[in-house]
DRENTI-320131 format. One line per 2 residues: number of its first residue (from 0); their letters; for each residue x, y, z of N, C-alpha, C. Coordinates in nm, 2 decimals. Layout:
! residues N
NUM = a = X,Y,Z,X,Y,Z,X,Y,Z  ...
END
This chain:
! residues 137
0 = ms = -4.35,2.02,14.55,-4.40,1.91,14.53,-4.55,1.91,14.62  -4.65,1.85,14.55,-4.79,1.85,14.62,-4.80,1.74,14.74
2 = ap = -4.88,1.76,14.84,-4.89,1.67,14.95,-4.93,1.53,14.93  -4.90,1.43,14.97,-4.92,1.30,14.93,-5.06,1.28,14.97
4 = pe = -5.12,1.18,14.89,-5.28,1.16,14.90,-5.31,1.06,15.03  -5.43,1.11,15.04,-5.50,1.05,15.18,-5.53,0.92,15.15
6 = ip = -5.50,0.83,15.21,-5.51,0.66,15.18,-5.65,0.65,15.27  -5.76,0.60,15.16,-5.89,0.55,15.21,-5.88,0.45,15.31
8 = da = -5.96,0.45,15.40,-5.96,0.33,15.49,-6.01,0.19,15.44  -6.09,0.22,15.35,-6.12,0.10,15.27,-6.04,0.02,15.21
10 = dv = -5.93,0.09,15.15,-5.80,0.02,15.09,-5.70,-0.02,15.18  -5.72,-0.02,15.33,-5.61,-0.08,15.42,-5.71,-0.15,15.56
12 = ri = -5.64,-0.27,15.57,-5.67,-0.36,15.68,-5.56,-0.38,15.78  -5.59,-0.36,15.90,-5.47,-0.34,15.99,-5.52,-0.47,16.09
14 = sf = -5.45,-0.58,16.11,-5.45,-0.66,16.21,-5.34,-0.70,16.30  -5.35,-0.74,16.41,-5.24,-0.74,16.50,-5.20,-0.89,16.50
16 = vr = -5.09,-0.92,16.52,-5.06,-1.04,16.58,-4.93,-1.03,16.70  -4.90,-1.19,16.72,-4.78,-1.15,16.83,-4.63,-1.14,16.76
18 = gt = -4.56,-1.07,16.82,-4.45,-1.03,16.77,-4.35,-1.13,16.77  -4.22,-1.12,16.73,-4.12,-1.22,16.75,-4.00,-1.14,16.80
20 = gp = -3.89,-1.24,16.87,-3.78,-1.20,16.91,-3.78,-1.15,17.07  -3.67,-1.08,17.09,-3.68,-1.07,17.22,-3.76,-0.94,17.29
22 = gg = -3.84,-0.97,17.40,-3.91,-0.89,17.47,-3.99,-0.93,17.56  -3.94,-1.08,17.58,-4.01,-1.14,17.72,-4.16,-1.16,17.72
24 = qn = -4.21,-1.10,17.84,-4.37,-1.17,17.87,-4.45,-1.09,17.74  -4.41,-0.96,17.73,-4.49,-0.84,17.65,-4.51,-0.91,17.52
26 = vn = -4.39,-0.98,17.45,-4.38,-1.02,17.33,-4.48,-1.15,17.31  -4.44,-1.24,17.43,-4.51,-1.36,17.42,-4.66,-1.38,17.46
28 = kv = -4.71,-1.27,17.51,-4.86,-1.28,17.55,-4.92,-1.18,17.46  -4.90,-1.05,17.43,-4.97,-0.93,17.37,-4.93,-0.95,17.21
30 = at = -5.04,-0.92,17.17,-5.04,-0.90,17.02,-5.00,-0.75,16.97  -4.89,-0.73,16.96,-4.87,-0.59,16.93,-4.82,-0.55,16.78
32 = aa = -4.77,-0.66,16.70,-4.71,-0.66,16.59,-4.80,-0.63,16.49  -4.81,-0.53,16.41,-4.92,-0.48,16.30,-4.91,-0.52,16.17
34 = ql = -4.99,-0.58,16.12,-5.02,-0.63,15.98,-5.09,-0.57,15.88  -5.06,-0.47,15.82,-5.13,-0.39,15.73,-5.12,-0.44,15.59
36 = rf = -5.27,-0.45,15.52,-5.28,-0.50,15.41,-5.32,-0.39,15.31  -5.28,-0.36,15.21,-5.30,-0.26,15.11,-5.36,-0.32,14.99
38 = dl = -5.49,-0.28,14.97,-5.55,-0.34,14.83,-5.52,-0.25,14.72  -5.39,-0.31,14.65,-5.34,-0.22,14.56,-5.44,-0.25,14.41
40 = ag = -5.49,-0.36,14.40,-5.59,-0.36,14.27,-5.72,-0.28,14.29  -5.76,-0.26,14.40,-5.89,-0.19,14.40,-5.87,-0.05,14.47
42 = ta = -5.74,0.00,14.47,-5.76,0.13,14.52,-5.77,0.23,14.39  -5.83,0.34,14.45,-5.87,0.45,14.35,-5.77,0.56,14.33
44 = il = -5.69,0.57,14.44,-5.58,0.69,14.44,-5.47,0.68,14.36  -5.45,0.57,14.28,-5.34,0.57,14.19,-5.37,0.52,14.07
46 = de = -5.32,0.57,13.97,-5.34,0.54,13.85,-5.26,0.39,13.77  -5.27,0.35,13.68,-5.21,0.21,13.64,-5.08,0.23,13.65
48 = ra = -5.02,0.35,13.62,-4.85,0.36,13.60,-4.82,0.38,13.75  -4.87,0.41,13.84,-4.82,0.44,13.97,-4.85,0.29,14.02
50 = ka = -4.92,0.22,14.03,-4.97,0.08,14.06,-4.84,0.01,14.04  -4.80,0.01,13.88,-4.70,-0.08,13.83,-4.57,-0.04,13.90
52 = rl = -4.54,0.10,13.91,-4.40,0.12,14.01,-4.42,0.08,14.16  -4.56,0.07,14.23,-4.55,0.05,14.34,-4.53,-0.10,14.35
54 = ra = -4.58,-0.17,14.26,-4.54,-0.30,14.25,-4.41,-0.34,14.23  -4.33,-0.27,14.19,-4.19,-0.29,14.18,-4.12,-0.26,14.29
56 = la = -4.19,-0.14,14.37,-4.10,-0.09,14.48,-4.12,-0.21,14.60  -4.25,-0.24,14.60,-4.28,-0.32,14.69,-4.20,-0.45,14.73
58 = gh = -4.15,-0.52,14.61,-4.05,-0.64,14.62,-4.15,-0.72,14.69  -4.05,-0.78,14.80,-4.12,-0.90,14.86,-4.23,-0.88,14.95
60 = rl = -4.28,-0.78,14.97,-4.40,-0.74,15.03,-4.53,-0.74,14.95  -4.51,-0.77,14.81,-4.61,-0.80,14.76,-4.70,-0.91,14.75
62 = ig = -4.82,-0.94,14.75,-4.90,-1.08,14.77,-4.96,-1.09,14.66  -4.94,-1.17,14.59,-4.99,-1.21,14.43,-4.96,-1.07,14.36
64 = da = -5.07,-1.02,14.31,-5.04,-0.89,14.23,-5.15,-0.77,14.28  -5.21,-0.82,14.40,-5.33,-0.74,14.42,-5.32,-0.69,14.57
66 = ei = -5.22,-0.71,14.65,-5.22,-0.67,14.78,-5.06,-0.67,14.85  -5.04,-0.54,14.92,-4.92,-0.54,14.98,-4.91,-0.55,15.11
68 = li = -4.81,-0.65,15.18,-4.83,-0.67,15.33,-4.68,-0.59,15.38  -4.75,-0.52,15.48,-4.63,-0.44,15.57,-4.65,-0.50,15.70
70 = va = -4.53,-0.54,15.76,-4.56,-0.60,15.91,-4.47,-0.50,15.99  -4.51,-0.43,16.10,-4.40,-0.35,16.16,-4.45,-0.43,16.32
72 = rn = -4.32,-0.41,16.39,-4.31,-0.48,16.50,-4.20,-0.41,16.59  -4.15,-0.30,16.56,-4.06,-0.23,16.62,-4.09,-0.17,16.77
74 = hr = -4.22,-0.14,16.79,-4.26,-0.07,16.89,-4.35,-0.17,16.99  -4.35,-0.13,17.10,-4.42,-0.19,17.24,-4.58,-0.19,17.22
76 = tq = -4.61,-0.09,17.15,-4.78,-0.07,17.17,-4.83,-0.08,17.02  -4.95,-0.15,17.01,-5.02,-0.15,16.88,-5.02,-0.01,16.80
78 = eg = -5.05,0.09,16.88,-5.05,0.20,16.83,-4.92,0.27,16.74  -4.83,0.23,16.81,-4.68,0.26,16.76,-4.67,0.20,16.64
80 = nr = -4.70,0.06,16.64,-4.68,0.00,16.52,-4.75,0.01,16.40  -4.88,0.05,16.45,-4.99,0.10,16.34,-4.95,0.21,16.27
82 = re = -4.88,0.31,16.36,-4.84,0.46,16.27,-4.73,0.40,16.20  -4.63,0.31,16.24,-4.51,0.30,16.17,-4.54,0.23,16.05
84 = al = -4.65,0.13,16.04,-4.68,0.04,15.93,-4.75,0.15,15.81  -4.83,0.23,15.87,-4.91,0.35,15.79,-4.79,0.44,15.70
86 = er = -4.70,0.47,15.81,-4.60,0.57,15.75,-4.52,0.49,15.64  -4.46,0.38,15.67,-4.41,0.30,15.55,-4.47,0.28,15.44
88 = lq = -4.61,0.27,15.45,-4.72,0.24,15.31,-4.71,0.38,15.26  -4.71,0.51,15.35,-4.74,0.63,15.28,-4.59,0.65,15.19
90 = el = -4.49,0.62,15.25,-4.37,0.64,15.19,-4.34,0.58,15.06  -4.40,0.46,15.05,-4.40,0.35,14.93,-4.47,0.44,14.82
92 = iv = -4.61,0.48,14.88,-4.69,0.55,14.77,-4.63,0.69,14.71  -4.58,0.73,14.81,-4.50,0.88,14.75,-4.40,0.84,14.64
94 = ra = -4.32,0.74,14.70,-4.23,0.69,14.59,-4.26,0.65,14.45  -4.39,0.57,14.46,-4.44,0.54,14.34,-4.51,0.66,14.25
96 = lh = -4.54,0.77,14.33,-4.64,0.85,14.27,-4.51,0.96,14.18  -4.37,0.96,14.24,-4.26,1.02,14.14,-4.25,0.96,14.01
98 = vp = -4.30,1.03,13.90,-4.25,0.99,13.77,-4.11,1.01,13.74  -4.04,0.88,13.71,-3.88,0.94,13.68,-3.90,0.99,13.54
100 = kv = -3.77,1.06,13.54,-3.74,1.15,13.42,-3.69,1.05,13.34  -3.75,1.09,13.17,-3.71,0.98,13.07,-3.59,1.06,13.02
102 = rr = -3.48,0.95,13.02,-3.35,0.97,12.98,-3.34,0.96,12.84  -3.30,1.08,12.76,-3.28,1.10,12.63,-3.13,1.07,12.60
104 = pt = -3.09,0.97,12.52,-2.96,0.96,12.51,-2.91,1.06,12.42  -2.81,1.08,12.43,-2.72,1.20,12.36,-2.57,1.16,12.30
106 = rp = -2.52,1.21,12.21,-2.39,1.16,12.15,-2.30,1.25,12.24  -2.17,1.18,12.25,-2.05,1.25,12.32,-2.02,1.39,12.22
108 = tr = -2.00,1.51,12.27,-1.93,1.61,12.20,-1.79,1.59,12.14  -1.75,1.64,12.06,-1.62,1.64,12.00,-1.53,1.67,12.08
110 = as = -1.55,1.78,12.18,-1.44,1.82,12.29,-1.43,1.72,12.40  -1.56,1.63,12.43,-1.54,1.53,12.52,-1.46,1.41,12.47
112 = ke = -1.51,1.37,12.32,-1.42,1.28,12.28,-1.27,1.29,12.29  -1.22,1.43,12.25,-1.09,1.47,12.25,-1.02,1.46,12.40
114 = rr = -1.10,1.50,12.49,-1.05,1.50,12.64,-1.05,1.34,12.68  -1.13,1.24,12.64,-1.13,1.13,12.66,-0.99,1.07,12.61
116 = ia = -0.98,1.08,12.46,-0.84,1.03,12.41,-0.69,1.10,12.47  -0.72,1.23,12.51,-0.62,1.29,12.55,-0.59,1.24,12.73
118 = gk = -0.68,1.20,12.79,-0.65,1.13,12.93,-0.61,1.00,12.89  -0.64,0.93,12.79,-0.58,0.80,12.75,-0.45,0.79,12.72
120 = lh = -0.42,0.90,12.66,-0.25,0.90,12.62,-0.19,0.94,12.72  -0.25,1.01,12.82,-0.16,1.05,12.95,-0.14,0.94,13.02
122 = rq = -0.24,0.87,13.06,-0.21,0.72,13.13,-0.13,0.62,13.07  -0.14,0.64,12.92,-0.04,0.53,12.88,0.13,0.61,12.90
124 = rh = 0.12,0.71,12.86,0.30,0.78,12.88,0.32,0.74,13.04  0.21,0.74,13.13,0.23,0.75,13.26,0.29,0.59,13.30
126 = kr = 0.21,0.51,13.25,0.24,0.38,13.28,0.34,0.35,13.18  0.38,0.38,13.07,0.49,0.33,13.00,0.65,0.40,13.09
128 = lr = 0.61,0.48,13.19,0.75,0.53,13.27,0.76,0.43,13.35  0.65,0.34,13.39,0.69,0.25,13.51,0.76,0.13,13.45
130 = ga = 0.79,0.10,13.32,0.85,-0.04,13.25,0.99,-0.02,13.31  1.06,-0.11,13.25,1.21,-0.14,13.25,1.29,-0.01,13.24
132 = vr = 1.38,0.02,13.30,1.45,0.15,13.30,1.58,0.10,13.19  1.61,0.16,13.07,1.71,0.12,12.98,1.84,0.22,13.01
134 = hd = 1.93,0.16,13.03,2.07,0.25,13.03,2.13,0.26,12.90  2.15,0.36,12.86,2.22,0.39,12.71,2.37,0.42,12.75
136 = d = 2.45,0.34,12.72,2.61,0.36,12.73,2.65,0.41,12.60
END
């Protein structure tokens, strides 16, 4: 597998906001949570098929049809959150670049049909043994 593509700086905008949740004064006063915005419509590193797969993978992170928003707030520093946001974007792009294998439907073989029928007969006999016991006098 080849190395993941380098994401151009022009396609990414990072801003910092105050984080949420516990953390005391650090969370309340310092803007350490990173908001990464990736310009999906304008990027040149992905072809249209990869962009479509990335839109599907992005899910709720997709804004409109042109931008992906990733929020990272697990670290106490801006640099840690910036790194995490970029890693998550990189992971999404790598997953979008993977072309899924086309499944060609095949017919079951004669042997597999026979095995399936034999299994059904075996289960039928097994369940029939669970029934009421007849006493022949």
